C-alpha positions as CSV (number, residue, x, y, z in Angstrom):
1,M,0.3,0.0,0.0
2,N,1.2,3.1,-1.1
3,K,0.3,6.3,1.8
4,K,0.4,9.7,0.7
5,K,2.8,12.0,2.9
6,N,1.4,15.4,3.4
7,L,3.6,18.1,4.3
8,F,2.4,21.0,6.9
9,T,3.7,24.1,7.4
10,S,2.7,26.9,9.6
11,E,3.9,30.4,10.8
12,A,3.1,32.8,13.8
13,V,4.9,35.4,14.2
14,S,5.3,38.0,17.4
15,I,3.2,41.2,17.7
16,G,6.3,43.3,17.0
17,H,7.7,40.8,14.2
18,P,8.0,42.7,10.8
19,D,5.8,40.3,9.2
20,H,3.0,41.4,11.9
21,V,3.5,45.0,11.5
22,C,2.7,45.1,7.9
23,D,-0.2,42.9,8.3
24,R,-1.8,45.3,10.9
25,I,-0.6,48.4,8.7
26,S,-2.4,46.9,5.5
27,D,-5.3,46.0,7.3
28,S,-5.3,49.1,9.0
29,I,-5.6,51.2,6.0
30,L,-8.7,48.5,4.7
31,D,-10.4,49.0,7.5
32,A,-10.4,53.2,7.5
33,C,-11.6,52.1,3.4
34,L,-14.7,49.8,4.8
35,T,-15.6,52.3,7.1
36,Q,-16.3,55.2,5.1
37,D,-17.2,53.2,2.3
38,K,-18.4,49.7,1.7
39,D,-17.6,49.2,-1.6
40,S,-13.8,50.2,-1.4
41,R,-11.6,47.9,-3.0
42,V,-8.6,47.9,-1.3
43,A,-4.7,45.7,-3.0
44,C,-2.3,47.5,-0.6
45,E,1.0,45.8,0.8
46,T,3.7,46.8,3.0
47,M,6.9,46.5,3.6
48,V,9.0,47.8,7.1
49,K,12.8,48.2,7.5
50,D,13.7,49.6,10.6
51,E,11.9,52.6,10.7
52,F,11.1,53.4,7.6
53,V,7.3,51.6,6.1
54,I,6.7,51.8,2.2
55,L,3.3,51.2,1.1
56,S,2.2,50.1,-2.9
57,G,-0.6,48.8,-4.6
58,E,-3.8,50.1,-5.9
59,I,-7.4,51.9,-4.4
60,S,-10.6,52.4,-5.1
61,T,-12.8,54.2,-2.4
62,T,-15.3,57.4,-2.1
63,A,-13.5,57.3,1.8
64,S,-11.1,60.2,2.7
65,I,-8.1,58.9,4.8
66,N,-4.9,60.1,5.9
67,V,-2.7,56.7,4.7
68,E,0.2,58.8,7.0
69,Q,-1.5,58.7,10.1
70,I,-3.0,55.5,10.6
71,V,0.4,54.0,9.2
72,K,1.7,56.1,12.6
73,D,-1.1,55.3,14.6
74,T,-1.2,51.2,14.0
75,I,3.0,51.7,15.2
76,K,1.8,53.1,18.5
77,E,-1.1,50.7,18.8
78,I,1.3,48.0,18.3
79,G,4.1,49.8,21.0
80,Y,6.6,51.1,19.2
81,N,7.8,54.3,20.5
82,Y,9.0,55.7,17.3
83,T,7.3,57.8,14.4
84,P,7.7,55.9,11.2
85,R,9.2,57.6,7.8
86,V,6.4,57.0,5.1
87,L,6.6,56.4,1.5
88,N,3.3,56.5,0.0
89,L,3.1,54.6,-3.7
90,I,-0.2,53.5,-3.3
91,S,-2.3,55.5,-6.5
92,K,-5.7,55.0,-7.6
93,Q,-7.0,51.7,-9.0
94,S,-6.0,51.4,-12.7
95,P,-8.9,52.2,-14.9
96,D,-8.1,48.7,-16.9
97,I,-8.4,46.7,-13.5
98,A,-11.3,48.6,-12.8
99,Q,-13.1,48.1,-15.8
100,G,-12.6,43.6,-15.1
101,V,-14.2,44.5,-11.4
102,D,-16.5,47.2,-11.6
103,I,-19.8,44.9,-11.1
104,R,-22.0,44.5,-7.7
105,W,-20.3,43.0,-4.4
106,S,-21.4,42.0,-1.6
107,W,-20.0,41.0,1.9
108,R,-20.6,37.5,3.2
109,P,-19.4,37.4,7.0
110,R,-20.1,34.2,7.5
111,N,-17.8,33.1,5.1
112,Y,-15.1,35.9,5.5
113,V,-14.6,36.7,1.9
114,W,-16.1,39.2,-1.2
115,I,-18.9,37.4,-3.2
116,C,-19.1,38.8,-6.9
117,K,-23.0,39.3,-7.9
118,L,-22.8,38.8,-11.7
């Protein structure tokens, strides 16, 4: 009998780990957008090195947010006592991408996913 072996890996990082910091910043930006505009589309990537934060991606929203302030507030909430230098490379979603996704979306909280209604 041939038994198939599966390999399971998992990553767990502490609250101050750069991966966790990046996730918290990106999530905070998403939350800020969705608080004001439930139809926001946020593709935000964050990179942290020392006291420098780089943001990139594209956002489509009617929300008015201060990304740099969100970064600074999130860093303080995590427990760091410095003011990060922020390079914000986030832009408005390109028309080409928007054309492909400008259809009605609905939130399915039970599944924690966005479901596209055609």
